[in-house]
C-alpha positions as CSV (number, residue, x, y, z in Angstrom):
1,M,-17.8,52.5,127.5
2,A,-20.7,49.2,127.4
3,K,-24.4,49.6,127.4
4,V,-24.8,48.6,131.2
5,D,-21.6,50.6,132.6
6,F,-24.2,53.4,133.3
7,Y,-26.9,51.5,135.1
8,A,-23.7,49.5,137.2
9,D,-21.7,52.8,137.9
10,I,-25.1,54.1,139.9
11,V,-25.3,51.0,141.5
12,E,-21.9,50.9,142.4
13,T,-21.3,54.5,143.7
14,G,-24.5,55.9,144.6
15,S,-24.3,58.1,142.2
16,V,-25.3,59.5,138.7
17,L,-21.5,61.0,137.8
18,G,-20.9,62.0,141.0
19,I,-24.3,63.8,141.9
20,D,-26.4,62.2,144.4
21,A,-29.8,64.1,146.1
22,N,-27.6,65.1,149.4
23,L,-26.5,67.9,147.0
24,P,-28.0,71.0,146.9
25,P,-30.2,72.5,143.4
26,D,-27.6,74.0,142.3
27,V,-24.3,72.4,142.2
28,A,-27.0,69.3,140.8
29,T,-27.5,72.5,137.9
30,A,-24.0,72.8,137.2
31,A,-23.1,69.6,136.8
32,L,-25.7,68.4,134.2
33,G,-26.8,71.1,132.7
34,R,-29.9,73.8,132.4
35,D,-31.4,71.6,130.7
36,Y,-34.3,70.5,133.0
37,G,-37.9,70.7,133.9
38,E,-38.9,72.0,137.2
39,N,-41.6,71.8,139.8
40,L,-41.9,72.8,143.6
41,F,-45.1,71.3,145.9
42,H,-43.6,73.1,148.6
43,P,-41.5,72.1,150.8
44,N,-40.9,69.3,148.1
45,Y,-38.4,70.6,145.3
46,W,-37.5,68.4,142.5
47,K,-35.5,68.8,139.3
48,S,-36.1,66.6,135.6
49,F,-32.7,66.7,133.7
50,G,-35.0,64.2,131.3
51,F,-34.9,60.1,132.8
52,L,-32.8,61.6,135.9
53,E,-35.1,63.5,138.4
54,I,-33.5,64.0,141.9
55,F,-35.7,65.8,144.7
56,W,-35.8,68.3,147.9
57,E,-37.2,69.2,150.5
58,V,-37.0,73.2,150.8
59,R,-36.0,73.9,154.2
60,P,-37.2,76.7,156.4
61,E,-36.1,80.4,156.7
62,G,-34.2,80.2,154.5
63,R,-31.6,77.5,155.9
64,G,-31.2,75.6,152.0
65,Y,-32.1,72.1,151.0
66,S,-32.3,69.1,152.9
67,G,-31.6,66.2,149.8
68,H,-34.5,63.6,149.5
69,H,-33.9,60.6,146.7
70,F,-32.8,60.3,143.2
71,T,-34.6,58.3,140.3
72,F,-33.5,56.9,137.5
73,Q,-36.7,56.5,135.2
74,A,-35.5,53.5,133.0
75,H,-38.9,53.0,132.2
76,R,-39.4,55.7,129.6
77,L,-36.4,54.8,127.7
78,G,-37.5,53.1,124.1
79,R,-40.5,56.0,124.7
80,V,-38.6,59.9,124.7
81,P,-35.7,60.9,122.8
82,A,-32.4,60.0,124.0
83,K,-31.4,63.2,122.9
84,H,-33.0,64.6,126.7
85,I,-29.9,62.2,128.3
86,P,-28.3,65.4,130.4
87,K,-25.5,66.4,127.7
88,P,-21.9,65.3,130.5
89,I,-24.1,62.4,131.1
90,R,-24.3,61.1,126.8
91,A,-20.4,62.4,126.9
92,R,-19.0,60.1,129.2
93,H,-21.4,57.0,127.8
94,G,-23.2,58.0,124.9
95,L,-26.7,57.3,123.5
96,T,-26.2,54.0,123.0
97,P,-27.6,53.0,127.1
98,F,-30.5,54.9,127.1
99,K,-32.5,53.7,123.9
100,K,-34.1,50.5,125.6
101,P,-34.2,49.3,128.6
102,L,-32.1,46.8,130.4
103,H,-32.2,43.2,131.0
104,F,-31.6,42.2,135.5
105,T,-29.7,39.8,134.2
106,D,-26.9,42.1,132.4
107,L,-27.0,44.4,134.9
108,K,-26.4,41.7,137.5
109,A,-23.6,39.9,135.5
110,E,-21.4,43.5,135.5
111,L,-22.6,43.7,138.9
112,D,-20.9,40.0,139.9
113,R,-17.7,40.8,137.7
114,R,-17.1,44.4,139.7
115,G,-17.7,42.2,143.1
116,V,-20.9,44.4,143.9
117,E,-23.6,42.6,146.2
118,L,-27.0,42.9,145.5
119,V,-29.1,41.3,148.3
120,E,-33.9,40.7,147.8
121,T,-35.5,42.7,149.4
122,W,-39.5,42.6,148.6
123,R,-41.5,40.8,145.8
124,D,-44.9,41.9,144.7
125,E,-47.3,40.7,141.9
126,D,-45.1,42.6,139.6
127,Y,-41.9,43.3,140.6
128,Q,-39.2,42.5,142.5
129,R,-36.7,45.1,144.6
130,Y,-33.6,44.3,144.9
131,L,-31.2,46.8,147.3
132,Q,-26.8,47.4,147.1
133,P,-26.2,46.8,150.9
134,E,-23.1,49.6,150.9
135,T,-24.5,52.7,148.4
136,G,-28.6,52.4,149.8
137,I,-29.3,51.8,145.6
138,Q,-32.9,50.2,145.1
139,I,-33.4,48.4,141.8
140,L,-36.8,47.7,140.7
141,V,-37.5,44.3,138.7
142,L,-40.0,43.9,136.1
143,I,-41.8,40.3,136.6
144,S,-45.4,40.7,135.6
145,N,-45.8,42.7,132.6
146,D,-50.0,42.7,133.0
147,Y,-50.2,46.2,133.5
148,Y,-47.3,47.6,131.1
149,D,-47.9,44.9,128.1
150,T,-45.6,46.9,126.3
151,D,-42.7,46.3,128.6
152,E,-40.2,43.1,128.7
153,L,-39.8,40.7,131.3
154,G,-37.1,40.9,133.2
155,T,-36.3,44.8,132.2
156,I,-35.5,47.2,134.8
157,P,-37.8,50.4,135.3
158,K,-36.3,51.9,137.8
159,I,-33.2,52.8,139.8
160,S,-33.6,54.8,142.9
161,S,-31.0,56.0,146.3
162,S,-32.5,55.6,149.2
163,Q,-34.3,58.5,151.0
164,S,-32.2,61.6,153.2
165,Y,-29.0,59.6,155.3
166,Y,-28.5,55.9,154.0
167,S,-25.9,54.1,156.5
168,P,-25.2,50.6,155.2
169,G,-26.0,48.2,157.7
170,R,-28.1,50.3,159.9
171,D,-31.8,48.5,160.9
172,S,-33.6,50.9,159.4
173,A,-37.1,49.7,161.0
174,R,-35.6,50.4,164.1
175,Q,-34.3,54.3,163.5
176,A,-37.3,54.6,161.9
177,K,-39.3,53.4,164.8
178,L,-37.0,55.5,167.1
179,L,-37.2,58.5,165.6
180,Q,-40.9,58.1,165.0
181,E,-41.0,57.9,168.9
182,L,-38.9,61.4,169.0
183,L,-41.3,63.5,166.6
184,S,-44.1,62.3,168.5
185,D,-45.1,64.9,170.6
186,A,-47.5,63.3,172.9
187,E,-47.4,66.0,175.2
188,P,-47.9,69.4,173.7
189,T,-49.0,70.9,176.3
190,D,-45.2,70.0,178.2
191,H,-43.0,69.8,174.8
192,Q,-40.1,70.5,177.3
193,K,-40.4,67.2,179.5
194,S,-41.9,65.1,176.3
195,L,-38.8,66.6,174.4
196,Q,-36.0,65.3,176.9
197,Q,-37.7,62.2,177.6
198,A,-38.1,61.3,173.9
199,W,-34.4,62.8,173.5
200,Q,-32.9,60.4,175.9
201,T,-34.5,57.2,174.0
202,F,-33.9,58.1,170.7
203,D,-29.5,59.2,172.0
204,D,-29.1,55.7,173.9
205,G,-30.7,53.6,171.3
206,V,-28.9,55.3,168.3
207,R,-25.5,54.9,169.9
208,A,-26.5,51.1,170.9
209,D,-28.0,50.4,167.7
210,A,-24.9,52.0,165.7
211,L,-22.0,49.8,164.3
212,R,-19.8,52.6,163.9
213,P,-20.1,56.5,166.1
214,A,-20.0,57.9,163.0
215,Y,-23.4,56.1,162.0
216,A,-25.0,57.7,165.7
217,A,-23.2,61.3,164.9
218,I,-25.1,61.5,161.3
219,E,-28.6,60.3,163.2
220,R,-28.3,62.4,166.2
221,A,-27.9,65.3,164.0
222,G,-30.6,64.3,161.4
223,A,-33.2,64.1,164.3
224,V,-31.9,67.7,165.6
225,T,-32.2,68.7,162.1
226,Y,-35.7,67.6,161.5
227,L,-37.1,68.6,164.9
228,E,-36.0,72.4,163.9
229,D,-37.1,73.1,160.8
230,W,-40.1,71.1,161.1
231,Q,-41.2,71.4,164.8
232,P,-40.0,74.6,165.6
233,E,-42.1,75.1,168.5
234,R,-40.7,71.7,170.6
235,Y,-37.6,72.8,169.6
236,A,-37.6,76.0,170.6
237,A,-39.0,74.7,174.0
238,G,-36.6,72.2,174.4
239,R,-33.6,73.4,172.8
240,D,-31.3,73.6,175.7
241,L,-31.8,69.5,176.1
242,L,-30.8,69.2,173.0
243,P,-27.4,68.6,171.7
244,S,-25.6,72.0,170.2
245,A,-24.9,72.9,166.8
246,S,-21.4,72.6,167.7
247,E,-21.2,69.0,169.1
248,L,-23.2,68.1,166.7
249,V,-20.7,69.3,163.9
250,A,-17.3,68.6,165.9
251,D,-19.2,65.1,166.6
252,C,-19.8,64.3,162.7
253,L,-16.3,66.2,161.9
254,G,-14.5,64.2,164.5
255,E,-15.6,60.3,162.5
256,L,-14.0,61.8,159.1
257,P,-10.8,60.7,158.2
258,D,-7.6,62.4,158.1
259,I,-7.6,61.8,154.7
260,R,-10.1,63.3,152.9
261,E,-12.2,60.2,151.2
262,L,-15.3,60.4,149.7
263,T,-17.3,57.0,150.5
264,L,-21.3,57.2,151.5
265,T,-20.7,57.5,155.2
266,N,-18.5,60.1,154.5
267,K,-20.2,62.6,152.5
268,N,-23.4,61.8,155.0
269,L,-21.3,63.0,157.8
270,I,-20.4,66.4,155.8
271,D,-24.1,66.2,155.0
272,A,-25.4,66.0,158.4
273,A,-23.0,68.4,159.7
274,A,-23.2,70.8,157.0
275,A,-27.3,71.5,157.9
276,H,-26.4,73.7,161.1
277,R,-23.6,75.5,159.7
278,H,-26.2,78.3,160.2
279,K,-25.9,77.9,164.6
280,L,-22.5,77.4,164.5
281,E,-20.4,80.3,166.7
282,A,-17.2,79.1,166.3
283,S,-14.9,80.1,163.7
284,A,-12.6,77.6,163.4
285,L,-15.5,74.6,163.2
286,R,-17.2,76.9,160.7
287,D,-14.4,77.1,158.3
288,E,-13.3,72.8,159.4
289,L,-17.0,72.3,157.8
290,D,-16.5,74.7,155.1
291,G,-13.1,73.0,153.5
292,W,-15.1,70.0,153.8
293,V,-18.7,70.7,152.2
294,G,-15.9,72.8,149.5
295,Y,-14.5,69.8,149.3
296,R,-17.3,67.2,148.9
297,R,-18.8,69.7,146.2
298,H,-15.8,70.5,143.7
299,R,-15.3,66.7,143.9
300,A,-18.7,66.0,142.2
301,L,-18.2,68.3,139.9
302,I,-13.9,67.7,138.1
303,G,-14.9,64.1,137.0
304,L,-17.4,65.3,134.7
305,P,-16.4,64.8,131.4
306,D,-15.3,67.9,128.9
């Protein structure tokens, strides 16, 4: 494979050999090997597979993990031995891509050849950032080396996934504002009343803004997960006002296709639904969810090189 393929595959697929941050740590370890460093600064947890770092949040009461993001720390290339690249990645791509950072012009040419779009997002004195709008992958390009005077201009120091559930075409600023208003407990003495008003505003806004019903299902499931995990008192007080786990899971699974296909949106639907598994009472719905979760994890592993 050409040196650029490793980078282009991340941008095009939103994953590294099929692994992304919304898959749990045990799946990442099974795919990338047990040669890793780790750190826990509760509730944050990350694993470092050489140049690849994956970040999660530890959910309360043993509910597993919420994916946050992953980062390929390309600026370390040339400074840290390439042998620290996980063996499955080396088996697929060799060591050539990891001996020094890649120039953005080379990556852009390959992405153009593949028909993969990049959009400029922001720029400061040192960096230009690009976004791949379908996968949410962000590329950082060095445009000034006043600080890192050993790095070549135009090289890529970092490639990262977007945080949590990224949806193509999503108005991130608008959704962030809606979520912030939902999670802001303006009347702490009356959790139920404040949550009822905030949820109605959030729900109406999400449904109105979503380009597809699938995106609304993901946003709604994710918001309730956050309330349950990180605002438990407010969640408990207003639980009867919120959609049930069965409703949230059914909405997510209902947006999945009859023929199994792992697009980014489908992955997010599965992951958003899986966060509510512990509250499902109907065995049929739980079994359906488990089938999709098992399929997602299996697909992340079957394509790995021997």
